[in-house]
ZAMARGU-4260 file (C-alpha; in steps of 0.2 Angstrom, whole numbers, plus 5000, padded with zeros to 4 digits):
<rodrens>
0) 4917/5001/4842 | 4934/5005/4835 | 4952/5008/4844 | 4950/5025/4844 | 4934/5025/4850
5) 4938/5014/4864 | 4951/5024/4871 | 4940/5040/4870 | 4927/5031/4880 | 4939/5024/4893
10) 4947/5042/4893 | 4932/5049/4897 | 4931/5041/4914 | 4938/5048/4929 | 4957/5046/4928
15) 4965/5047/4947 | 4981/5047/4936 | 4980/5063/4927 | 4968/5072/4940 | 4979/5087/4950
20) 4986/5082/4965 | 4974/5086/4979 | 4957/5082/4971 | 4960/5062/4974 | 4955/5066/4990
25) 4938/5066/4984 | 4939/5048/4978 | 4928/5035/4985 | 4939/5021/4990 | 4930/5004/4991
30) 4932/4988/4984 | 4911/4988/4980 | 4911/4995/4964 | 4925/4984/4958 | 4917/4970/4962
35) 4901/4976/4956 | 4910/4978/4940 | 4916/4962/4939 | 4902/4952/4945 | 4893/4959/4929
40) 4905/4951/4916 | 4906/4933/4926 | 4919/4937/4939 | 4934/4933/4925 | 4948/4935/4940
45) 4942/4923/4952 | 4947/4911/4936 | 4963/4916/4936 | 4979/4907/4944 | 4988/4924/4951
50) 5005/4933/4957 | 5000/4948/4966 | 5013/4962/4970 | 5014/4980/4977 | 5027/4990/4984
55) 5033/5009/4983 | 5046/5006/4970 | 5052/4990/4959 | 5036/4982/4958 | 5036/4983/4938
60) 5051/4978/4936 | 5050/4962/4948 | 5033/4958/4940 | 5039/4960/4923 | 5054/4947/4929
65) 5042/4935/4936 | 5033/4933/4921 | 5049/4934/4910 | 5050/4916/4921 | 5036/4909/4919
70) 5036/4912/4901 | 5053/4904/4899 | 5044/4890/4908 | 5032/4886/4894 | 5018/4895/4902
75) 5005/4907/4895 | 5007/4921/4907 | 4997/4939/4907 | 5006/4953/4916 | 4996/4968/4922
80) 5006/4983/4923 | 5003/5005/4925 | 5008/5016/4921 | 5012/5015/4900 | 5023/5026/4893
85) 5017/5027/4877 | 5002/5015/4873 | 4989/5010/4886 | 4991/4993/4878 | 5007/4990/4887
90) 4997/4987/4903 | 4989/4973/4896 | 5001/4960/4888 | 5001/4939/4886 | 5018/4933/4884
95) 5027/4950/4881 | 5013/4955/4866 | 5003/4969/4867 | 4985/4967/4868 | 4979/4970/4851
100) 4969/4987/4847 | 4954/4974/4839 | 4953/4966/4857 | 4951/4984/4867 | 4939/4990/4856
105) 4927/4972/4859 | 4930/4974/4877 | 4929/4990/4879 | 4911/4989/4868 | 4905/4972/4881
110) 4910/4983/4894 | 4903/5001/4892 | 4886/4994/4897 | 4892/4988/4913 | 4902/5002/4915
115) 4886/5014/4912 | 4876/5002/4922 | 4887/5004/4938 | 4886/5023/4939 | 4870/5022/4942
120) 4872/5011/4958 | 4877/5022/4975 | 4894/5015/4973 | 4904/5031/4964 | 4909/5032/4947
125) 4921/5018/4939 | 4937/5025/4936 | 4950/5022/4921 | 4960/5011/4930 | 4945/5001/4936
130) 4939/4997/4918 | 4956/4994/4913 | 4959/4983/4928 | 4943/4973/4922 | 4950/4973/4903
135) 4963/4966/4910 | 4956/4952/4919 | 4943/4947/4904 | 4958/4947/4892 | 4966/4936/4904
140) 4953/4924/4908 | 4945/4922/4889 | 4964/4920/4883 | 4966/4904/4895 | 4982/4912/4901
145) 4989/4897/4914 | 4996/4913/4926 | 4995/4931/4929 | 5007/4943/4936 | 4996/4956/4942
150) 5005/4974/4950 | 4995/4984/4960 | 4990/5002/4955 | 4991/5012/4969 | 4991/5006/4988
155) 4987/4990/4990 | 4972/4988/5003 | 4957/4999/4993 | 4967/4996/4976 | 4956/4989/4962
160) 4967/4974/4957 | 4965/4968/4976 | 4950/4957/4971 | 4960/4943/4966 | 4963/4928/4976
165) 4982/4924/4973 | 4995/4909/4974 | 5009/4921/4983 | 5009/4940/4986 | 5025/4951/4982
170) 5031/4966/4990 | 5044/4977/4984 | 5054/4991/4994 | 5042/5003/5002 | 5044/5022/5007
175) 5036/5038/5006 | 5026/5042/4992 | 5007/5047/4987 | 5005/5052/5004 | 4990/5062/5001
180) 4980/5046/4997 | 4992/5032/5005 | 4997/5040/5023 | 5009/5052/5029 | 5022/5040/5038
185) 5031/5025/5030 | 5019/5014/5045 | 5004/5020/5037 | 5010/5016/5021 | 5016/4999/5024
190) 4998/4994/5030 | 4990/5001/5015 | 5003/4990/5005 | 5003/4973/5017 | 4984/4977/5012
195) 4986/4964/4998 | 4991/4948/5011 | 4978/4935/5010 | 4974/4924/5024 | 4986/4908/5020
200) 4994/4916/5003 | 5014/4915/5006 | 5022/4932/5004 | 5039/4936/4997 | 5046/4955/5002
205) 5062/4963/4997 | 5073/4970/5011 | 5061/4983/5022 | 5066/4995/5037 | 5064/4990/5054
210) 5047/4999/5056 | 5041/4993/5038 | 5045/4974/5043 | 5035/4975/5058 | 5022/4979/5049
215) 5024/4964/5036 | 5025/4954/5050 | 5013/4957/5061 | 5000/4955/5045 | 5005/4937/5041
220) 5005/4932/5059 | 4988/4938/5060 | 4985/4932/5043 | 4994/4915/5046 | 5005/4918/5031
225) 5024/4912/5028 | 5033/4929/5025 | 5051/4925/5015 | 5061/4940/5014 | 5077/4943/5002
230) 5094/4944/5013 | 5085/4935/5028 | 5086/4918/5033 | 5076/4905/5024 | 5075/4918/5011
235) 5083/4922/4995 | 5101/4930/4993 | 5109/4939/4980 | 5129/4943/4976 | 5134/4955/4961
240) 5148/4949/4952 | 5151/4959/4938 | 5143/4974/4930 | 5146/4985/4914 | 5133/4996/4904
245) 5122/4981/4897 | 5120/4969/4910 | 5125/4965/4926 | 5127/4948/4934 | 5124/4940/4950
250) 5119/4923/4957 | 5103/4919/4969 | 5104/4908/4981 | 5089/4901/4989 | 5086/4885/5000
255) 5079/4876/4986 | 5092/4880/4971 | 5109/4891/4968 | 5103/4900/4952 | 5122/4906/4945
260) 5129/4919/4937 | 5111/4927/4930 | 5116/4939/4917 | 5102/4955/4919 | 5098/4968/4907
265) 5092/4978/4921 | 5106/4988/4930 | 5107/4992/4948 | 5109/4983/4964 | 5090/4988/4965
270) 5086/4978/4951 | 5096/4964/4958 | 5088/4963/4971 | 5070/4963/4964 | 5077/4948/4955
275) 5079/4941/4972 | 5061/4944/4976 | 5057/4935/4958 | 5064/4921/4961 | 5056/4921/4978
280) 5038/4920/4971 | 5044/4908/4957 | 5050/4896/4971 | 5033/4900/4980 | 5022/4896/4965
285) 5034/4880/4965 | 5031/4875/4980 | 5013/4874/4975 | 5014/4862/4959 | 5019/4875/4946
290) 5035/4867/4938 | 5048/4879/4934 | 5066/4873/4929 | 5082/4882/4935 | 5084/4884/4916
295) 5069/4893/4915 | 5076/4904/4929 | 5090/4909/4919 | 5084/4911/4904 | 5069/4923/4913
300) 5080/4934/4922 | 5093/4938/4906 | 5078/4939/4892 | 5069/4953/4903 | 5064/4967/4893
305) 5057/4982/4904 | 5060/5000/4896 | 5059/5015/4904 | 5072/5010/4919 | 5088/5015/4918
310) 5088/5011/4900 | 5102/5017/4890 | 5096/5023/4871 | 5108/5032/4867 | 5129/5032/4870
315) 5136/5049/4859 | 5132/5056/4872 | 5125/5043/4884 | 5106/5047/4886 | 5098/5037/4900
320) 5080/5035/4903 | 5074/5031/4921 | 5057/5032/4928 | 5061/5036/4945 | 5049/5046/4955
325) 5049/5042/4972 | 5064/5045/4985 | 5068/5027/4984 | 5069/5027/4966 | 5080/5042/4965
330) 5092/5036/4978 | 5092/5020/4967 | 5095/5028/4953 | 5109/5040/4960 | 5119/5026/4968
335) 5119/5016/4950 | 5125/5033/4941 | 5138/5033/4953 | 5145/5012/4949 | 5140/5016/4930
340) 5146/5033/4926 | 5160/5037/4940 | 5168/5055/4937 | 5159/5058/4921 | 5148/5076/4920
345) 5130/5072/4923 | 5115/5083/4917 | 5098/5079/4924 | 5081/5083/4913 | 5069/5081/4929
350) 5050/5081/4928 | 5040/5076/4943 | 5021/5076/4948 | 5015/5087/4959 | 5010/5074/4971
355) 5028/5068/4973 | 5041/5074/4983 | 5051/5083/4972 | 5062/5091/4986 | 5068/5074/4992
360) 5069/5069/4975 | 5080/5085/4969 | 5091/5081/4986 | 5096/5062/4981 | 5098/5068/4960
365) 5105/5085/4961 | 5123/5084/4971 | 5128/5072/4957 | 5121/5082/4941 | 5133/5095/4935
370) 5117/5105/4929 | 5099/5101/4931 | 5084/5105/4918 | 5069/5106/4925 | 5053/5100/4913
375) 5036/5096/4915 | 5025/5083/4907 | 5009/5086/4897 | 5000/5078/4913 | 4989/5089/4924
380) 4998/5083/4937 | 5013/5088/4933 | 5022/5100/4944 | 5028/5117/4933 | 5044/5118/4927
385) 5049/5135/4934 | 5043/5130/4952 | 5053/5113/4950 | 5067/5124/4945 | 5067/5134/4962
390) 5069/5118/4972 | 5082/5109/4959 | 5091/5125/4964 | 5096/5121/4983 | 5105/5105/4978
395) 5112/5111/4962 | 5119/5129/4956 | 5116/5127/4939 | 5097/5125/4934 | 5085/5130/4920
400) 5068/5127/4915 | 5062/5123/4898 | 5044/5114/4891 | 5041/5103/4884 | 5052/5088/4885
405) 5057/5087/4869 | 5064/5104/4869 | 5073/5099/4886 | 5080/5085/4878 | 5086/5098/4862
410) 5095/5110/4876 | 5102/5095/4884 | 5109/5088/4868 | 5116/5104/4862 | 5125/5107/4878
415) 5132/5090/4880 | 5149/5084/4875 | 5151/5065/4868 | 5155/5058/4883 | 5142/5066/4896
420) 5127/5057/4903 | 5110/5065/4901 | 5098/5057/4912 | 5078/5058/4910 | 5070/5056/4927
425) 5057/5061/4940 | 5041/5054/4930 | 5038/5038/4916 | 5029/5053/4909 | 5042/5061/4905
430) 5051/5046/4900 | 5037/5042/4888 | 5038/5059/4881 | 5058/5057/4881 | 5055/5042/4870
435) 5044/5048/4857 | 5055/5064/4854 | 5069/5052/4852 | 5059/5040/4842 | 5061/5025/4854
440) 5048/5010/4855 | 5045/5005/4871
</rodrens>
């Protein structure tokens, strides 16, 4: 089996990331299927010393910073994330290096008979995400990683990754998203995210709304876990001291140390908050004997690379790629744009999935845009551009609709002046297609 054949097989599995919204209601939610898959390949997840991260917004950035710090400390670190921007290989990395194509092919060939066997059991068909999660665990275990940073896919309690036994858990900002799958209220969603919390395992959380924090506190009390919260007594505190279009500088203070003048290339106050969560996570590891020098924290935060998150790819005009796909991310993007580009004319290229709250996203971003160009990615879950344009018009009077994403981008570039700001957002699928159109490597 070669790489092309491997990808074709993996894509033949049911893929809830691309299934039209609403069809996921038929999904069989359980971890028994994942455990059955892993048992047949030797339970590689049980060999991993890992950090497990859930949340609505920021878990990828937090995971990337955590992995970067641990790598800077000299460890061999696996990082599993989703979704990808261009290549499936982006989801599985060791030391920042993507899983090799030949490894994808070899592991898929080994996994295929296992997947086919589990299909015959009364557990429901294995999904694309479950197969890729199994591949990540196998790759990390067989590559003898010292540590692995594992990002959940959807939710937490019944997410395929929630079979690991982590050293520490991270919870980033929680808000309304994926409501068809996770629940109609932020309390229900918080309950699903809190499902990754294991008995006795420390938890590091971003600041949360009171009702979310109550869920996390109750869960930690029930499972006898230490809860460390950014900005709260005993938790990391972050202070931003400078910012420009290339980096922001902040200091993170904890009970263990003061990390001065961290120059982070990820922009926005939300990324400083994510960095504080990452610092809390690595300090929780340090308390368990994982040696992490202060210099590694500085080097890791300053050296992190996480494309598609307020990524500036052009400056005349400014072109920014940001994968904000929910109201929490849209609000953070709006704040960062106002901080970084006050008074500039903003043209928004917006594409949103059917299962995301397009109205809330448009409400956050529409008022700061001179014009909104609605578009749609190639994903079957994408909301049609004409439908999104009608929603956007309620929040910005100058709207249009162009597909594919490359055509929307060309329209924006044709209409913009050199000092204008073009922002491509609403979906990481849209961002990935914009990257391809611009020739940008992730």
